mmCIF file of the N, C-alpha and C atoms, coordinates in Angstrom:
data_MODEL
# 
_entry.id   MODEL 
# 
loop_
_atom_site.group_PDB 
_atom_site.id 
_atom_site.type_symbol 
_atom_site.label_atom_id 
_atom_site.label_alt_id 
_atom_site.label_comp_id 
_atom_site.label_asym_id 
_atom_site.label_entity_id 
_atom_site.label_seq_id 
_atom_site.pdbx_PDB_ins_code 
_atom_site.Cartn_x 
_atom_site.Cartn_y 
_atom_site.Cartn_z 
_atom_site.occupancy 
_atom_site.B_iso_or_equiv 
_atom_site.pdbx_formal_charge 
_atom_site.auth_seq_id 
_atom_site.auth_comp_id 
_atom_site.auth_asym_id 
_atom_site.auth_atom_id 
_atom_site.pdbx_PDB_model_num 
ATOM 1   N N  . MET A 1 1  ? -13.804 18.047  -2.544  1.00 0.00 ? 1  MET A N  1 
ATOM 2   C CA . MET A 1 1  ? -13.014 16.834  -2.518  1.00 0.00 ? 1  MET A CA 1 
ATOM 3   C C  . MET A 1 1  ? -11.542 17.205  -2.478  1.00 0.00 ? 1  MET A C  1 
ATOM 4   N N  . GLY A 1 2  ? -10.761 16.531  -1.628  1.00 0.00 ? 2  GLY A N  1 
ATOM 5   C CA . GLY A 1 2  ? -9.357  16.842  -1.430  1.00 0.00 ? 2  GLY A CA 1 
ATOM 6   C C  . GLY A 1 2  ? -8.449  16.278  -2.505  1.00 0.00 ? 2  GLY A C  1 
ATOM 7   N N  . THR A 1 3  ? -7.189  16.542  -2.344  1.00 0.00 ? 3  THR A N  1 
ATOM 8   C CA . THR A 1 3  ? -6.180  16.036  -3.260  1.00 0.00 ? 3  THR A CA 1 
ATOM 9   C C  . THR A 1 3  ? -6.009  14.537  -3.076  1.00 0.00 ? 3  THR A C  1 
ATOM 10  N N  . ARG A 1 4  ? -5.882  13.827  -4.163  1.00 0.00 ? 4  ARG A N  1 
ATOM 11  C CA . ARG A 1 4  ? -5.664  12.387  -4.104  1.00 0.00 ? 4  ARG A CA 1 
ATOM 12  C C  . ARG A 1 4  ? -4.240  12.096  -3.656  1.00 0.00 ? 4  ARG A C  1 
ATOM 13  N N  . ILE A 1 5  ? -4.113  11.090  -2.829  1.00 0.00 ? 5  ILE A N  1 
ATOM 14  C CA . ILE A 1 5  ? -2.818  10.708  -2.279  1.00 0.00 ? 5  ILE A CA 1 
ATOM 15  C C  . ILE A 1 5  ? -2.404  9.373   -2.877  1.00 0.00 ? 5  ILE A C  1 
ATOM 16  N N  . ASN A 1 6  ? -1.138  9.220   -3.192  1.00 0.00 ? 6  ASN A N  1 
ATOM 17  C CA . ASN A 1 6  ? -0.605  7.930   -3.610  1.00 0.00 ? 6  ASN A CA 1 
ATOM 18  C C  . ASN A 1 6  ? 0.176   7.332   -2.455  1.00 0.00 ? 6  ASN A C  1 
ATOM 19  N N  . ARG A 1 7  ? -0.032  6.069   -2.201  1.00 0.00 ? 7  ARG A N  1 
ATOM 20  C CA . ARG A 1 7  ? 0.741   5.334   -1.193  1.00 0.00 ? 7  ARG A CA 1 
ATOM 21  C C  . ARG A 1 7  ? 1.489   4.229   -1.902  1.00 0.00 ? 7  ARG A C  1 
ATOM 22  N N  . VAL A 1 8  ? 2.656   3.891   -1.375  1.00 0.00 ? 8  VAL A N  1 
ATOM 23  C CA . VAL A 1 8  ? 3.501   2.850   -1.952  1.00 0.00 ? 8  VAL A CA 1 
ATOM 24  C C  . VAL A 1 8  ? 3.790   1.795   -0.890  1.00 0.00 ? 8  VAL A C  1 
ATOM 25  N N  . VAL A 1 9  ? 3.714   0.517   -1.300  1.00 0.00 ? 9  VAL A N  1 
ATOM 26  C CA . VAL A 1 9  ? 4.110   -0.602  -0.445  1.00 0.00 ? 9  VAL A CA 1 
ATOM 27  C C  . VAL A 1 9  ? 5.289   -1.277  -1.135  1.00 0.00 ? 9  VAL A C  1 
ATOM 28  N N  . TYR A 1 10 ? 6.392   -1.433  -0.391  1.00 0.00 ? 10 TYR A N  1 
ATOM 29  C CA . TYR A 1 10 ? 7.583   -2.064  -0.970  1.00 0.00 ? 10 TYR A CA 1 
ATOM 30  C C  . TYR A 1 10 ? 8.397   -2.740  0.127   1.00 0.00 ? 10 TYR A C  1 
ATOM 31  N N  . LYS A 1 11 ? 9.311   -3.616  -0.287  1.00 0.00 ? 11 LYS A N  1 
ATOM 32  C CA . LYS A 1 11 ? 10.177  -4.342  0.639   1.00 0.00 ? 11 LYS A CA 1 
ATOM 33  C C  . LYS A 1 11 ? 11.348  -3.464  1.034   1.00 0.00 ? 11 LYS A C  1 
ATOM 34  N N  . GLU A 1 12 ? 11.497  -3.274  2.336   1.00 0.00 ? 12 GLU A N  1 
ATOM 35  C CA . GLU A 1 12 ? 12.604  -2.492  2.866   1.00 0.00 ? 12 GLU A CA 1 
ATOM 36  C C  . GLU A 1 12 ? 13.905  -3.296  2.745   1.00 0.00 ? 12 GLU A C  1 
ATOM 37  N N  . ARG A 1 13 ? 14.978  -2.602  2.640   1.00 0.00 ? 13 ARG A N  1 
ATOM 38  C CA . ARG A 1 13 ? 16.282  -3.240  2.487   1.00 0.00 ? 13 ARG A CA 1 
ATOM 39  C C  . ARG A 1 13 ? 16.610  -4.185  3.639   1.00 0.00 ? 13 ARG A C  1 
ATOM 40  N N  . TYR A 1 14 ? 16.139  -3.882  4.820   1.00 0.00 ? 14 TYR A N  1 
ATOM 41  C CA . TYR A 1 14 ? 16.491  -4.678  5.990   1.00 0.00 ? 14 TYR A CA 1 
ATOM 42  C C  . TYR A 1 14 ? 15.380  -5.600  6.465   1.00 0.00 ? 14 TYR A C  1 
ATOM 43  N N  . GLY A 1 15 ? 14.396  -5.875  5.622   1.00 0.00 ? 15 GLY A N  1 
ATOM 44  C CA . GLY A 1 15 ? 13.455  -6.922  5.953   1.00 0.00 ? 15 GLY A CA 1 
ATOM 45  C C  . GLY A 1 15 ? 11.984  -6.622  6.043   1.00 0.00 ? 15 GLY A C  1 
ATOM 46  N N  . GLY A 1 16 ? 11.567  -5.420  6.441   1.00 0.00 ? 16 GLY A N  1 
ATOM 47  C CA . GLY A 1 16 ? 10.145  -5.149  6.616   1.00 0.00 ? 16 GLY A CA 1 
ATOM 48  C C  . GLY A 1 16 ? 9.482   -4.656  5.340   1.00 0.00 ? 16 GLY A C  1 
ATOM 49  N N  . TRP A 1 17 ? 8.150   -4.725  5.318   1.00 0.00 ? 17 TRP A N  1 
ATOM 50  C CA . TRP A 1 17 ? 7.360   -4.181  4.217   1.00 0.00 ? 17 TRP A CA 1 
ATOM 51  C C  . TRP A 1 17 ? 6.887   -2.797  4.633   1.00 0.00 ? 17 TRP A C  1 
ATOM 52  N N  . VAL A 1 18 ? 7.199   -1.792  3.833   1.00 0.00 ? 18 VAL A N  1 
ATOM 53  C CA . VAL A 1 18 ? 6.936   -0.393  4.144   1.00 0.00 ? 18 VAL A CA 1 
ATOM 54  C C  . VAL A 1 18 ? 5.644   0.078   3.483   1.00 0.00 ? 18 VAL A C  1 
ATOM 55  N N  . ASN A 1 19 ? 4.863   0.840   4.235   1.00 0.00 ? 19 ASN A N  1 
ATOM 56  C CA . ASN A 1 19 ? 3.690   1.538   3.729   1.00 0.00 ? 19 ASN A CA 1 
ATOM 57  C C  . ASN A 1 19 ? 3.974   3.019   3.934   1.00 0.00 ? 19 ASN A C  1 
ATOM 58  N N  . LYS A 1 20 ? 4.056   3.788   2.837   1.00 0.00 ? 20 LYS A N  1 
ATOM 59  C CA . LYS A 1 20 ? 4.323   5.213   2.994   1.00 0.00 ? 20 LYS A CA 1 
ATOM 60  C C  . LYS A 1 20 ? 3.676   6.012   1.879   1.00 0.00 ? 20 LYS A C  1 
ATOM 61  N N  . VAL A 1 21 ? 3.500   7.296   2.147   1.00 0.00 ? 21 VAL A N  1 
ATOM 62  C CA . VAL A 1 21 ? 3.010   8.212   1.134   1.00 0.00 ? 21 VAL A CA 1 
ATOM 63  C C  . VAL A 1 21 ? 4.127   8.371   0.105   1.00 0.00 ? 21 VAL A C  1 
ATOM 64  N N  . GLU A 1 22 ? 3.749   8.342   -1.169  1.00 0.00 ? 22 GLU A N  1 
ATOM 65  C CA . GLU A 1 22 ? 4.742   8.478   -2.235  1.00 0.00 ? 22 GLU A CA 1 
ATOM 66  C C  . GLU A 1 22 ? 5.530   9.771   -2.060  1.00 0.00 ? 22 GLU A C  1 
ATOM 67  N N  . TYR A 1 23 ? 6.819   9.704   -2.177  1.00 0.00 ? 23 TYR A N  1 
ATOM 68  C CA . TYR A 1 23 ? 7.768   10.816  -2.056  1.00 0.00 ? 23 TYR A CA 1 
ATOM 69  C C  . TYR A 1 23 ? 7.959   11.324  -0.626  1.00 0.00 ? 23 TYR A C  1 
ATOM 70  N N  . ALA A 1 24 ? 7.382   10.658  0.353   1.00 0.00 ? 24 ALA A N  1 
ATOM 71  C CA . ALA A 1 24 ? 7.613   11.060  1.752   1.00 0.00 ? 24 ALA A CA 1 
ATOM 72  C C  . ALA A 1 24 ? 8.963   10.512  2.210   1.00 0.00 ? 24 ALA A C  1 
ATOM 73  N N  . ASP A 1 25 ? 9.556   11.184  3.191   1.00 0.00 ? 25 ASP A N  1 
ATOM 74  C CA . ASP A 1 25 ? 10.846  10.739  3.713   1.00 0.00 ? 25 ASP A CA 1 
ATOM 75  C C  . ASP A 1 25 ? 10.700  9.561   4.665   1.00 0.00 ? 25 ASP A C  1 
ATOM 76  N N  . GLU A 1 26 ? 9.691   9.607   5.508   1.00 0.00 ? 26 GLU A N  1 
ATOM 77  C CA . GLU A 1 26 ? 9.498   8.575   6.535   1.00 0.00 ? 26 GLU A CA 1 
ATOM 78  C C  . GLU A 1 26 ? 8.302   7.684   6.209   1.00 0.00 ? 26 GLU A C  1 
ATOM 79  N N  . PRO A 1 27 ? 8.392   6.396   6.515   1.00 0.00 ? 27 PRO A N  1 
ATOM 80  C CA . PRO A 1 27 ? 7.247   5.504   6.288   1.00 0.00 ? 27 PRO A CA 1 
ATOM 81  C C  . PRO A 1 27 ? 6.129   5.766   7.295   1.00 0.00 ? 27 PRO A C  1 
ATOM 82  N N  . SER A 1 28 ? 4.898   5.505   6.867   1.00 0.00 ? 28 SER A N  1 
ATOM 83  C CA . SER A 1 28 ? 3.759   5.600   7.781   1.00 0.00 ? 28 SER A CA 1 
ATOM 84  C C  . SER A 1 28 ? 3.737   4.403   8.706   1.00 0.00 ? 28 SER A C  1 
ATOM 85  N N  . SER A 1 29 ? 4.126   3.236   8.172   1.00 0.00 ? 29 SER A N  1 
ATOM 86  C CA . SER A 1 29 ? 4.176   2.016   8.977   1.00 0.00 ? 29 SER A CA 1 
ATOM 87  C C  . SER A 1 29 ? 5.079   0.993   8.307   1.00 0.00 ? 29 SER A C  1 
ATOM 88  N N  . VAL A 1 30 ? 5.590   0.065   9.108   1.00 0.00 ? 30 VAL A N  1 
ATOM 89  C CA . VAL A 1 30 ? 6.421   -1.033  8.615   1.00 0.00 ? 30 VAL A CA 1 
ATOM 90  C C  . VAL A 1 30 ? 5.825   -2.326  9.155   1.00 0.00 ? 30 VAL A C  1 
ATOM 91  N N  . HIS A 1 31 ? 5.728   -3.357  8.288   1.00 0.00 ? 31 HIS A N  1 
ATOM 92  C CA . HIS A 1 31 ? 5.046   -4.602  8.642   1.00 0.00 ? 31 HIS A CA 1 
ATOM 93  C C  . HIS A 1 31 ? 5.915   -5.815  8.321   1.00 0.00 ? 31 HIS A C  1 
ATOM 94  N N  . TYR A 1 32 ? 5.588   -6.922  8.965   1.00 0.00 ? 32 TYR A N  1 
ATOM 95  C CA . TYR A 1 32 ? 6.310   -8.168  8.718   1.00 0.00 ? 32 TYR A CA 1 
ATOM 96  C C  . TYR A 1 32 ? 5.962   -8.778  7.363   1.00 0.00 ? 32 TYR A C  1 
ATOM 97  N N  . THR A 1 33 ? 4.716   -8.578  6.911   1.00 0.00 ? 33 THR A N  1 
ATOM 98  C CA . THR A 1 33 ? 4.289   -9.180  5.647   1.00 0.00 ? 33 THR A CA 1 
ATOM 99  C C  . THR A 1 33 ? 3.802   -8.119  4.673   1.00 0.00 ? 33 THR A C  1 
ATOM 100 N N  . GLN A 1 34 ? 3.850   -8.460  3.399   1.00 0.00 ? 34 GLN A N  1 
ATOM 101 C CA . GLN A 1 34 ? 3.356   -7.569  2.365   1.00 0.00 ? 34 GLN A CA 1 
ATOM 102 C C  . GLN A 1 34 ? 1.847   -7.380  2.499   1.00 0.00 ? 34 GLN A C  1 
ATOM 103 N N  . LEU A 1 35 ? 1.144   -8.437  2.825   1.00 0.00 ? 35 LEU A N  1 
ATOM 104 C CA . LEU A 1 35 ? -0.303  -8.368  2.961   1.00 0.00 ? 35 LEU A CA 1 
ATOM 105 C C  . LEU A 1 35 ? -0.712  -7.399  4.070   1.00 0.00 ? 35 LEU A C  1 
ATOM 106 N N  . ALA A 1 36 ? -0.019  -7.431  5.200   1.00 0.00 ? 36 ALA A N  1 
ATOM 107 C CA . ALA A 1 36 ? -0.326  -6.510  6.299   1.00 0.00 ? 36 ALA A CA 1 
ATOM 108 C C  . ALA A 1 36 ? -0.084  -5.058  5.883   1.00 0.00 ? 36 ALA A C  1 
ATOM 109 N N  . ALA A 1 37 ? 0.974   -4.822  5.133   1.00 0.00 ? 37 ALA A N  1 
ATOM 110 C CA . ALA A 1 37 ? 1.275   -3.465  4.662   1.00 0.00 ? 37 ALA A CA 1 
ATOM 111 C C  . ALA A 1 37 ? 0.214   -2.985  3.676   1.00 0.00 ? 37 ALA A C  1 
ATOM 112 N N  . ILE A 1 38 ? -0.275  -3.885  2.825   1.00 0.00 ? 38 ILE A N  1 
ATOM 113 C CA . ILE A 1 38 ? -1.313  -3.524  1.854   1.00 0.00 ? 38 ILE A CA 1 
ATOM 114 C C  . ILE A 1 38 ? -2.614  -3.179  2.559   1.00 0.00 ? 38 ILE A C  1 
ATOM 115 N N  . VAL A 1 39 ? -2.997  -3.980  3.535   1.00 0.00 ? 39 VAL A N  1 
ATOM 116 C CA . VAL A 1 39 ? -4.230  -3.713  4.283   1.00 0.00 ? 39 VAL A CA 1 
ATOM 117 C C  . VAL A 1 39 ? -4.136  -2.359  4.983   1.00 0.00 ? 39 VAL A C  1 
ATOM 118 N N  . SER A 1 40 ? -3.015  -2.090  5.608   1.00 0.00 ? 40 SER A N  1 
ATOM 119 C CA . SER A 1 40 ? -2.808  -0.818  6.298   1.00 0.00 ? 40 SER A CA 1 
ATOM 120 C C  . SER A 1 40 ? -2.898  0.355   5.321   1.00 0.00 ? 40 SER A C  1 
ATOM 121 N N  . ALA A 1 41 ? -2.251  0.223   4.181   1.00 0.00 ? 41 ALA A N  1 
ATOM 122 C CA . ALA A 1 41 ? -2.255  1.294   3.177   1.00 0.00 ? 41 ALA A CA 1 
ATOM 123 C C  . ALA A 1 41 ? -3.663  1.534   2.631   1.00 0.00 ? 41 ALA A C  1 
ATOM 124 N N  . LYS A 1 42 ? -4.402  0.458   2.376   1.00 0.00 ? 42 LYS A N  1 
ATOM 125 C CA . LYS A 1 42 ? -5.776  0.605   1.876   1.00 0.00 ? 42 LYS A CA 1 
ATOM 126 C C  . LYS A 1 42 ? -6.661  1.339   2.878   1.00 0.00 ? 42 LYS A C  1 
ATOM 127 N N  . MET A 1 43 ? -6.542  0.984   4.143   1.00 0.00 ? 43 MET A N  1 
ATOM 128 C CA . MET A 1 43 ? -7.349  1.638   5.173   1.00 0.00 ? 43 MET A CA 1 
ATOM 129 C C  . MET A 1 43 ? -6.983  3.115   5.305   1.00 0.00 ? 43 MET A C  1 
ATOM 130 N N  . MET A 1 44 ? -5.683  3.425   5.256   1.00 0.00 ? 44 MET A N  1 
ATOM 131 C CA . MET A 1 44 ? -5.252  4.818   5.348   1.00 0.00 ? 44 MET A CA 1 
ATOM 132 C C  . MET A 1 44 ? -5.745  5.634   4.164   1.00 0.00 ? 44 MET A C  1 
ATOM 133 N N  . LEU A 1 45 ? -5.670  5.058   2.958   1.00 0.00 ? 45 LEU A N  1 
ATOM 134 C CA . LEU A 1 45 ? -6.146  5.767   1.774   1.00 0.00 ? 45 LEU A CA 1 
ATOM 135 C C  . LEU A 1 45 ? -7.639  6.031   1.857   1.00 0.00 ? 45 LEU A C  1 
ATOM 136 N N  . ARG A 1 46 ? -8.395  5.038   2.284   1.00 0.00 ? 46 ARG A N  1 
ATOM 137 C CA . ARG A 1 46 ? -9.845  5.213   2.406   1.00 0.00 ? 46 ARG A CA 1 
ATOM 138 C C  . ARG A 1 46 ? -10.163 6.331   3.396   1.00 0.00 ? 46 ARG A C  1 
ATOM 139 N N  . ASP A 1 47 ? -9.477  6.322   4.539   1.00 0.00 ? 47 ASP A N  1 
ATOM 140 C CA . ASP A 1 47 ? -9.732  7.319   5.582   1.00 0.00 ? 47 ASP A CA 1 
ATOM 141 C C  . ASP A 1 47 ? -9.260  8.723   5.186   1.00 0.00 ? 47 ASP A C  1 
ATOM 142 N N  . GLN A 1 48 ? -8.305  8.806   4.266   1.00 0.00 ? 48 GLN A N  1 
ATOM 143 C CA . GLN A 1 48 ? -7.758  10.092  3.842   1.00 0.00 ? 48 GLN A CA 1 
ATOM 144 C C  . GLN A 1 48 ? -8.424  10.629  2.573   1.00 0.00 ? 48 GLN A C  1 
ATOM 145 N N  . GLY A 1 49 ? -9.508  10.005  2.141   1.00 0.00 ? 49 GLY A N  1 
ATOM 146 C CA . GLY A 1 49 ? -10.252 10.526  1.006   1.00 0.00 ? 49 GLY A CA 1 
ATOM 147 C C  . GLY A 1 49 ? -9.986  9.847   -0.322  1.00 0.00 ? 49 GLY A C  1 
ATOM 148 N N  . GLY A 1 50 ? -9.332  8.701   -0.305  1.00 0.00 ? 50 GLY A N  1 
ATOM 149 C CA . GLY A 1 50 ? -9.091  7.952   -1.541  1.00 0.00 ? 50 GLY A CA 1 
ATOM 150 C C  . GLY A 1 50 ? -7.760  8.283   -2.177  1.00 0.00 ? 50 GLY A C  1 
ATOM 151 N N  . GLY A 1 51 ? -7.385  7.477   -3.145  1.00 0.00 ? 51 GLY A N  1 
ATOM 152 C CA . GLY A 1 51 ? -6.123  7.670   -3.852  1.00 0.00 ? 51 GLY A CA 1 
ATOM 153 C C  . GLY A 1 51 ? -5.695  6.385   -4.527  1.00 0.00 ? 51 GLY A C  1 
ATOM 154 N N  . THR A 1 52 ? -4.434  6.296   -4.859  1.00 0.00 ? 52 THR A N  1 
ATOM 155 C CA . THR A 1 52 ? -3.900  5.131   -5.559  1.00 0.00 ? 52 THR A CA 1 
ATOM 156 C C  . THR A 1 52 ? -2.864  4.433   -4.693  1.00 0.00 ? 52 THR A C  1 
ATOM 157 N N  . LEU A 1 53 ? -2.975  3.117   -4.632  1.00 0.00 ? 53 LEU A N  1 
ATOM 158 C CA . LEU A 1 53 ? -1.999  2.283   -3.934  1.00 0.00 ? 53 LEU A CA 1 
ATOM 159 C C  . LEU A 1 53 ? -1.103  1.634   -4.974  1.00 0.00 ? 53 LEU A C  1 
ATOM 160 N N  . ILE A 1 54 ? 0.192   1.833   -4.830  1.00 0.00 ? 54 ILE A N  1 
ATOM 161 C CA . ILE A 1 54 ? 1.178   1.240   -5.736  1.00 0.00 ? 54 ILE A CA 1 
ATOM 162 C C  . ILE A 1 54 ? 1.902   0.149   -4.968  1.00 0.00 ? 54 ILE A C  1 
ATOM 163 N N  . ILE A 1 55 ? 1.853   -1.078  -5.486  1.00 0.00 ? 55 ILE A N  1 
ATOM 164 C CA . ILE A 1 55 ? 2.490   -2.217  -4.829  1.00 0.00 ? 55 ILE A CA 1 
ATOM 165 C C  . ILE A 1 55 ? 3.704   -2.630  -5.649  1.00 0.00 ? 55 ILE A C  1 
ATOM 166 N N  . ARG A 1 56 ? 4.852   -2.665  -4.985  1.00 0.00 ? 56 ARG A N  1 
ATOM 167 C CA . ARG A 1 56 ? 6.100   -3.077  -5.644  1.00 0.00 ? 56 ARG A CA 1 
ATOM 168 C C  . ARG A 1 56 ? 6.478   -4.481  -5.170  1.00 0.00 ? 56 ARG A C  1 
ATOM 169 N N  . GLY A 1 57 ? 7.026   -5.268  -6.069  1.00 0.00 ? 57 GLY A N  1 
ATOM 170 C CA . GLY A 1 57 ? 7.459   -6.619  -5.735  1.00 0.00 ? 57 GLY A CA 1 
ATOM 171 C C  . GLY A 1 57 ? 8.842   -6.624  -5.111  1.00 0.00 ? 57 GLY A C  1 
ATOM 172 N N  . LEU A 1 58 ? 9.369   -7.824  -4.882  1.00 0.00 ? 58 LEU A N  1 
ATOM 173 C CA . LEU A 1 58 ? 10.697  -7.966  -4.276  1.00 0.00 ? 58 LEU A CA 1 
ATOM 174 C C  . LEU A 1 58 ? 11.795  -7.343  -5.136  1.00 0.00 ? 58 LEU A C  1 
ATOM 175 N N  . ASN A 1 59 ? 11.576  -7.313  -6.453  1.00 0.00 ? 59 ASN A N  1 
ATOM 176 C CA . ASN A 1 59 ? 12.580  -6.754  -7.363  1.00 0.00 ? 59 ASN A CA 1 
ATOM 177 C C  . ASN A 1 59 ? 12.461  -5.238  -7.502  1.00 0.00 ? 59 ASN A C  1 
ATOM 178 N N  . GLY A 1 60 ? 11.470  -4.638  -6.851  1.00 0.00 ? 60 GLY A N  1 
ATOM 179 C CA . GLY A 1 60 ? 11.293  -3.196  -6.903  1.00 0.00 ? 60 GLY A CA 1 
ATOM 180 C C  . GLY A 1 60 ? 10.398  -2.700  -8.022  1.00 0.00 ? 60 GLY A C  1 
ATOM 181 N N  . HIS A 1 61 ? 10.012  -3.584  -8.927  1.00 0.00 ? 61 HIS A N  1 
ATOM 182 C CA . HIS A 1 61 ? 9.139   -3.179  -10.026 1.00 0.00 ? 61 HIS A CA 1 
ATOM 183 C C  . HIS A 1 61 ? 7.684   -3.140  -9.581  1.00 0.00 ? 61 HIS A C  1 
ATOM 184 N N  . ILE A 1 62 ? 6.904   -2.290  -10.210 1.00 0.00 ? 62 ILE A N  1 
ATOM 185 C CA . ILE A 1 62 ? 5.491   -2.173  -9.860  1.00 0.00 ? 62 ILE A CA 1 
ATOM 186 C C  . ILE A 1 62 ? 4.753   -3.439  -10.277 1.00 0.00 ? 62 ILE A C  1 
ATOM 187 N N  . LYS A 1 63 ? 4.089   -4.071  -9.278  1.00 0.00 ? 63 LYS A N  1 
ATOM 188 C CA . LYS A 1 63 ? 3.289   -5.263  -9.530  1.00 0.00 ? 63 LYS A CA 1 
ATOM 189 C C  . LYS A 1 63 ? 1.843   -4.903  -9.821  1.00 0.00 ? 63 LYS A C  1 
ATOM 190 N N  . GLU A 1 64 ? 1.361   -3.874  -9.114  1.00 0.00 ? 64 GLU A N  1 
ATOM 191 C CA . GLU A 1 64 ? -0.062  -3.578  -9.195  1.00 0.00 ? 64 GLU A CA 1 
ATOM 192 C C  . GLU A 1 64 ? -0.332  -2.137  -8.759  1.00 0.00 ? 64 GLU A C  1 
ATOM 193 N N  . ARG A 1 65 ? -1.363  -1.551  -9.348  1.00 0.00 ? 65 ARG A N  1 
ATOM 194 C CA . ARG A 1 65 ? -1.884  -0.246  -8.932  1.00 0.00 ? 65 ARG A CA 1 
ATOM 195 C C  . ARG A 1 65 ? -3.361  -0.449  -8.614  1.00 0.00 ? 65 ARG A C  1 
ATOM 196 N N  . ILE A 1 66 ? -3.764  0.034   -7.437  1.00 0.00 ? 66 ILE A N  1 
ATOM 197 C CA . ILE A 1 66 ? -5.141  -0.132  -7.004  1.00 0.00 ? 66 ILE A CA 1 
ATOM 198 C C  . ILE A 1 66 ? -5.704  1.237   -6.650  1.00 0.00 ? 66 ILE A C  1 
ATOM 199 N N  . ARG A 1 67 ? -6.827  1.585   -7.242  1.00 0.00 ? 67 ARG A N  1 
ATOM 200 C CA . ARG A 1 67 ? -7.485  2.850   -6.919  1.00 0.00 ? 67 ARG A CA 1 
ATOM 201 C C  . ARG A 1 67 ? -8.447  2.610   -5.767  1.00 0.00 ? 67 ARG A C  1 
ATOM 202 N N  . ILE A 1 68 ? -8.298  3.391   -4.714  1.00 0.00 ? 68 ILE A N  1 
ATOM 203 C CA . ILE A 1 68 ? -9.127  3.259   -3.514  1.00 0.00 ? 68 ILE A CA 1 
ATOM 204 C C  . ILE A 1 68 ? -10.079 4.447   -3.458  1.00 0.00 ? 68 ILE A C  1 
ATOM 205 N N  . ARG A 1 69 ? -11.366 4.145   -3.290  1.00 0.00 ? 69 ARG A N  1 
ATOM 206 C CA . ARG A 1 69 ? -12.377 5.196   -3.172  1.00 0.00 ? 69 ARG A CA 1 
ATOM 207 C C  . ARG A 1 69 ? -12.758 5.363   -1.705  1.00 0.00 ? 69 ARG A C  1 
ATOM 208 N N  . PRO A 1 70 ? -13.035 6.591   -1.288  1.00 0.00 ? 70 PRO A N  1 
ATOM 209 C CA . PRO A 1 70 ? -13.312 6.831   0.127   1.00 0.00 ? 70 PRO A CA 1 
ATOM 210 C C  . PRO A 1 70 ? -14.632 6.240   0.618   1.00 0.00 ? 70 PRO A C  1 
ATOM 211 N N  . ASP A 1 71 ? -15.556 5.973   -0.280  1.00 0.00 ? 71 ASP A N  1 
ATOM 212 C CA . ASP A 1 71 ? -16.883 5.527   0.120   1.00 0.00 ? 71 ASP A CA 1 
ATOM 213 C C  . ASP A 1 71 ? -17.085 4.018   -0.031  1.00 0.00 ? 71 ASP A C  1 
ATOM 214 N N  . ARG A 1 72 ? -16.035 3.281   -0.251  1.00 0.00 ? 72 ARG A N  1 
ATOM 215 C CA . ARG A 1 72 ? -16.147 1.842   -0.493  1.00 0.00 ? 72 ARG A CA 1 
ATOM 216 C C  . ARG A 1 72 ? -15.604 1.025   0.666   1.00 0.00 ? 72 ARG A C  1 
ATOM 217 N N  . THR A 1 73 ? -16.133 -0.188  0.796   1.00 0.00 ? 73 THR A N  1 
ATOM 218 C CA . THR A 1 73 ? -15.618 -1.134  1.774   1.00 0.00 ? 73 THR A CA 1 
ATOM 219 C C  . THR A 1 73 ? -14.296 -1.686  1.250   1.00 0.00 ? 73 THR A C  1 
ATOM 220 N N  . ILE A 1 74 ? -13.318 -1.817  2.125   1.00 0.00 ? 74 ILE A N  1 
ATOM 221 C CA . ILE A 1 74 ? -12.008 -2.329  1.736   1.00 0.00 ? 74 ILE A CA 1 
ATOM 222 C C  . ILE A 1 74 ? -12.070 -3.851  1.696   1.00 0.00 ? 74 ILE A C  1 
ATOM 223 N N  . SER A 1 75 ? -11.608 -4.414  0.582   1.00 0.00 ? 75 SER A N  1 
ATOM 224 C CA . SER A 1 75 ? -11.526 -5.867  0.489   1.00 0.00 ? 75 SER A CA 1 
ATOM 225 C C  . SER A 1 75 ? -10.084 -6.253  0.179   1.00 0.00 ? 75 SER A C  1 
ATOM 226 N N  . VAL A 1 76 ? -9.687  -7.370  0.722   1.00 0.00 ? 76 VAL A N  1 
ATOM 227 C CA . VAL A 1 76 ? -8.334  -7.878  0.478   1.00 0.00 ? 76 VAL A CA 1 
ATOM 228 C C  . VAL A 1 76 ? -8.467  -9.276  -0.085  1.00 0.00 ? 76 VAL A C  1 
ATOM 229 N N  . VAL A 1 77 ? -7.965  -9.456  -1.277  1.00 0.00 ? 77 VAL A N  1 
ATOM 230 C CA . VAL A 1 77 ? -7.996  -10.766 -1.909  1.00 0.00 ? 77 VAL A CA 1 
ATOM 231 C C  . VAL A 1 77 ? -6.565  -11.249 -1.999  1.00 0.00 ? 77 VAL A C  1 
ATOM 232 N N  . ARG A 1 78 ? -6.316  -12.395 -1.450  1.00 0.00 ? 78 ARG A N  1 
ATOM 233 C CA . ARG A 1 78 ? -4.967  -12.971 -1.495  1.00 0.00 ? 78 ARG A CA 1 
ATOM 234 C C  . ARG A 1 78 ? -4.977  -14.134 -2.461  1.00 0.00 ? 78 ARG A C  1 
ATOM 235 N N  . ILE A 1 79 ? -4.195  -14.011 -3.518  1.00 0.00 ? 79 ILE A N  1 
ATOM 236 C CA . ILE A 1 79 ? -4.066  -15.077 -4.497  1.00 0.00 ? 79 ILE A CA 1 
ATOM 237 C C  . ILE A 1 79 ? -2.801  -15.846 -4.158  1.00 0.00 ? 79 ILE A C  1 
ATOM 238 N N  . LYS A 1 80 ? -2.891  -17.172 -4.215  1.00 0.00 ? 80 LYS A N  1 
ATOM 239 C CA . LYS A 1 80 ? -1.749  -18.018 -3.837  1.00 0.00 ? 80 LYS A CA 1 
ATOM 240 C C  . LYS A 1 80 ? -0.472  -17.554 -4.529  1.00 0.00 ? 80 LYS A C  1 
ATOM 241 N N  . GLY A 1 81 ? 0.543   -17.283 -3.720  1.00 0.00 ? 81 GLY A N  1 
ATOM 242 C CA . GLY A 1 81 ? 1.835   -16.899 -4.258  1.00 0.00 ? 81 GLY A CA 1 
ATOM 243 C C  . GLY A 1 81 ? 2.002   -15.424 -4.544  1.00 0.00 ? 81 GLY A C  1 
ATOM 244 N N  . GLU A 1 82 ? 0.955   -14.632 -4.435  1.00 0.00 ? 82 GLU A N  1 
ATOM 245 C CA . GLU A 1 82 ? 1.041   -13.225 -4.780  1.00 0.00 ? 82 GLU A CA 1 
ATOM 246 C C  . GLU A 1 82 ? 1.589   -12.361 -3.660  1.00 0.00 ? 82 GLU A C  1 
ATOM 247 N N  . TYR A 1 83 ? 0.994   -12.416 -2.476  1.00 0.00 ? 83 TYR A N  1 
ATOM 248 C CA . TYR A 1 83 ? 1.424   -11.552 -1.393  1.00 0.00 ? 83 TYR A CA 1 
ATOM 249 C C  . TYR A 1 83 ? 2.113   -12.383 -0.326  1.00 0.00 ? 83 TYR A C  1 
ATOM 250 N N  . ARG A 1 84 ? 3.214   -11.887 0.178   1.00 0.00 ? 84 ARG A N  1 
ATOM 251 C CA . ARG A 1 84 ? 4.006   -12.599 1.170   1.00 0.00 ? 84 ARG A CA 1 
ATOM 252 C C  . ARG A 1 84 ? 3.866   -11.936 2.517   1.00 0.00 ? 84 ARG A C  1 
# 
């Protein structure tokens, strides 16, 4: 089993939602919505052998940590007002 990877989703200064590996210089992808960035990050984590997804809110604080397993189906639950 490989090393676990952490991915972070956060609001970019100039408008987009960033999905990137924690401590990486460049983002893996940039999206119009937070939900799209979360879905992308979950799929990448699953395909890369699992890890932790860290979701930051508009204020930059951690809203949620989600552990992704490589052998599980990815589900996205949107709660009213949570993901933009």
